[in-house]
N, C-alpha and C positions, 0 to 999 in steps of 0.2 A: 458305261457308268455315268458319264456326264449327262446323258439324256434322262437317266433315272433321277439324278439330282434335280434337273430342271423341272421334271414332272412333280417331284415332291414339293419344290418351291412354289409351283403353281397352285397346288392344292392347299398349301399352307396359306397362301395369299387369299385364296377363295374362302377358306374357313374363317380367316381373320375378319373379312368383310361381314360375315353373317354371325360372328360369335356373340355380338351384342344382343341378338335376339334371344339367346339361350342363357346368357350370363346371369340374369336377374331372377331366373326361375327359383321358387322357394324350395328348400330342402325339407321334404316331408317324410317323417319316419312311419307314420300310420299307413296301413295297407290300402285305405280308401279315403278319398277326400275330394272336396270340390269348393270352388269359390265363384260366386256369381254377383253380378250387379243387381242389387235389389230393385232398382227402378225399371230396368229394361229386361231382366232375366238373362242377360248375356253371360255365357260361361267364360270366365277369365282364366281359370286353371282347373284341371281335373286330373285325378289319379285313380284309376279303376272305379270311377264314379257310378258305373252301372253294375257293379258286382253285388250280388245278394249278400246282405249283412244283417245281423241282429241289431236292432236299434236301442234296446233297453228303454230307459225313461224318456228319451227324445220322442217316443211315441206320444207323450202327453200333450204335445203341441196340437196334434190333430184332435185329441179328446177335447181340448179346450175350445177350439174353434167350432166344433160341432155343437157343444153345449151353448156357446154364445149365440149361435144362429138358431137355436131351438127354444131358448128360454130367456126370460128377462132376468136381470141380475138380482132383483129382489125376491125371486122365487124361493120359498122356503122348502128345503128338502130334508127328509128324515133319513138318518143312517140306519140301514137294516143290520141285523146281526150277521148275516152272510157277508155283507160288504166289509164289515170290520174284521170278523174272525177268520175270514179266508186268507187274510194277509199273514204270512208266516212270520214268526219272530225273527228279528234281525233286518227285516225290510223297512225302508224308510216310511215313517208315518207322521201324522200331525196330532196324534193323541185324540182323535175324534171318537166319541163314545157311541155305543149302541143306543138307538132311539133319540139321539141328539139331533136337533133341528138347526141347520145353518143355511144361510142364503147361498144361492149359486155363486155370488161374488166371493164370499168367504171361501167356498170350496175351490174356486179357481185360483185364488191366491195360494191356498195350501198345495194345490196341484202343480202350479208353475214355479213357485218360489222354493218351497222346501221339498218338492217332488213327492208329496204324500200319496202313497199307493192306495190307501183306503178312500181318499177323496175321489180318485178316479173311479173306483167301484161304485161309490154312492151316486156320482153323476151318471155313470153308465146304466145303473139299474133304474134310475128315475126317468131317463130319456128313452132308453131302449126297451125297458121292461125287464130285460135280462142282460147280463154282460155279453153273452153270445150275440144277441140281437144288435147291441150297440157296436160290437166289433164288426159285424157285417155292414153297419152304417158307415163305419170308418173306412173299410175297404172300398165301398161304393163311392165315398167322397174322394178317396185317393184316385180312383179311376176317373172321376169327374175332373180332377185336376191334371189329367194325363200322366198320372203316376202308375204305370202299368206293371211295375215290378214290386208292388207293395201288397202285402196281405197281412192283416192284423187279426189276432184271435182274442185279444183283451184290450183294456183301456189304459193300462199302466206300463206295459212293456216288460212285465215279469216273463222270464224266458219260456218260450214254447218254440219247438222246431219249425212250426208253421207260421210263426210270427216274424216277418222279415220285411226289409225294404232296401233301398240303395241310397247312397249319398246324394245322387242326382234327384231322386224322388223327394227326399227330405228337404232339399234346398227349395224345390218347387212348393212344397207344403208350407215351409217357413215363409217364403215370399208372399204367398196368399194370406197367411195369418197376419203378417205385419201390415197388411193393407187395412186390417180391421182396427178401428180406434180403441175399442174395449180391450181386445187382446194385447195390443201394443202398450196400452197404459199398464196393464197388470204385469206383463213379462219384463217391463223396464223398471219395475219397482224393486228396491233393494231389501225392504223390510216391511212386514205387516203383522199385526197382532189379531189373532182370532178372538172374537168376543166371548165373554163368559155366558154360560147357559145353565139351566137347572141341573143338567147332567154333569156339567163341568163348571163350577162356580168361580174357579180361579181365572185370573187374567194374565196368565204367564205363558200362553202358547204363542211365542214370538217366532214368526216365520222369516227366515233369512234366505236370500237368493243363493243357491248353491254354486253359481257361476263365479269362480274366483277371479276371472278377468275383470269383474265389476267391483271388486273389493280393494279399496286403497291400502288395506292392511296386508294384502296378499303379495307374495313374491311374483305372482303372475299378473298383477294388475296391468291392464292395458286401457289407457284413458279414453279411447275412442269407442270401446264396446258399450253399447247401450242395452243389450238384451242377450239372452241365451238360455239354452236348456241342456243340462248335463244328463248323463245316463251311465249306468254301470250294472252289469251282471257278469258272472264268471265267464259265461259263453260270449257275451257281446264285448267284454272288456270295457275300456273307457270310451265314451262317445260324447260329442259336443256339437251343438248347433249354436252359432254365435252371430250376432248382428253388430256391425260397427258403423259409425257415422263420422265423417270428417270432411269439412269444406264442401258440403252438399253431396258428397258421394256416399251412398249407403251400400254396404257390402254384406253378403250372407256367406258364411263358411260352414262346412260340415266336415267333421273328422270322425271316423268310425274305427272301432277295433284297435284303439291306441293302447300302448303299454308304456312302461317306464323307460326312460333313456338309460344308457349305460352308467351314467352318474347318479341315477335314482330320481331324476326329475320327471314331471308329468309331460308325456309326449303330446297328449291331447291339447294342452294349453300352449306348449311351445310351437306345435304345428299350426295351431290356430293363429297365433301371433305372427308367425312367418307368412301365412296365407294373407292375412289382413295387411301386413306391411307391404307385401308384394303388390296387392291391389291398390293400396293408397299411393305407392311410389310410381307405379306404371300406368295407372288409369285415373289419375287425379283430374278433376274437372278444371279446365283452364279458367283463370279469372276473366270476367267480362270487361271489355275496355270501357273506361269511364268517358262520358260525354263532357267535353269542355264547355264551360260557361260561354254564352254568346255565340255558340256554334250550333247551327241547325242540325236536327237529327239526320236529315238526308245527307248533308255534307259529311258528317262524322261517319255515317254508315258507308258512304262511297269511298272515303279514304281508307277505312278498315278493309273493305273488300279489295281495293286496289293493292294494298300492302300484302294481303293474303295471296293474291294472284301472283305478285312478284316472288314471294317465298316459294309458292308451288312451282312456278316456272324454273326458279333456280335449282330447287331440289330435283326436279325432273331432268334438268340439264346435267346435273352431277351423276344421277343414276344412269343416264344414257352413255355418258363418257366411260363410266365404270364397266358397263356391259360391253361397249365396243372394245375396251382394253382387254377384257377377259376373252372376247372372241378372237382378237388379234393374237393374244398369247397362245390360245388353244390351237389356232391354225399354224402358228410358228412351230409349236412343238410337234404337231402332226407332220408338217412338211420335213422337219429335221429327222424324224423317225423314218419317214418314207425314203428320204435320201440315204440314210444310213443303211437301210435294208437293200436299196438298189446297189450301193457300193459293194455290199457283201454278196451280191447276185442271188438274193433271197426272193426276188420277184420274178 
């Protein structure tokens, strides 16, 4: 029995040494999620990130970047009857009228801020000729970005069994999109008003960003979030792509198929906050050392490097001691077990 106790103590000691690695991992309720470093693309956390999921309106980030790459912002586009009337009642829209002409820029604000489904159709028909052709362009663009588990059948994310992606692919798409200045400017905007036109003479079409993380009035407000795209359908449930920026570290998170928590709160927002907090806490960019006045750059750099070497050597020394200690304990336990079995004439 005493050998069993010693074995248990050894494993507890071993686990305690490594427990810090896992202690800070975020608690994520959603079935699929990912967190990446926007600058490098490095995956910082993932949960079933390659599982096929329905993306709902997060689809629209790919619609937007294709439009930006194919047309100038001042291009005037007329809304066809099909683009408007094919959107079923109850789906999000920006009250765009049949035959109304708006600039691509206006349509992009409607698309990315208020998630207007008819705006996606208007863009798709103009650039692709048909919505189906534009969807093929979207899938091709996804493959170009190494998103091999993505297949889109429309420009807005309205449910279709063959319209799917993964959290990993969406993160790659979002990272690519955020490198475009025009896309970045639009999706980071909190509010925009569509201009009046002959078909709609009023000036009351105020578009507000649907991402509650960006609203100071929201219970889910997270001050470091600068952009994001929400999505919801009955099949996809709640989806969210979010971008945060803190102390030079830009993060992209994706949460898919989220539901409400047991106390009725939004899991997509809580999960996103947990992911971003995890990234900002564990992967913060260390501050750069300040160069003292009257000190040459070479001298300061050399001191900094020497200090780093000392720290590295000390850390290495500690790790070697721990490893040797573990090996010693392991051999001690093994030898005791062998001696015990010898006394019992079991060898």
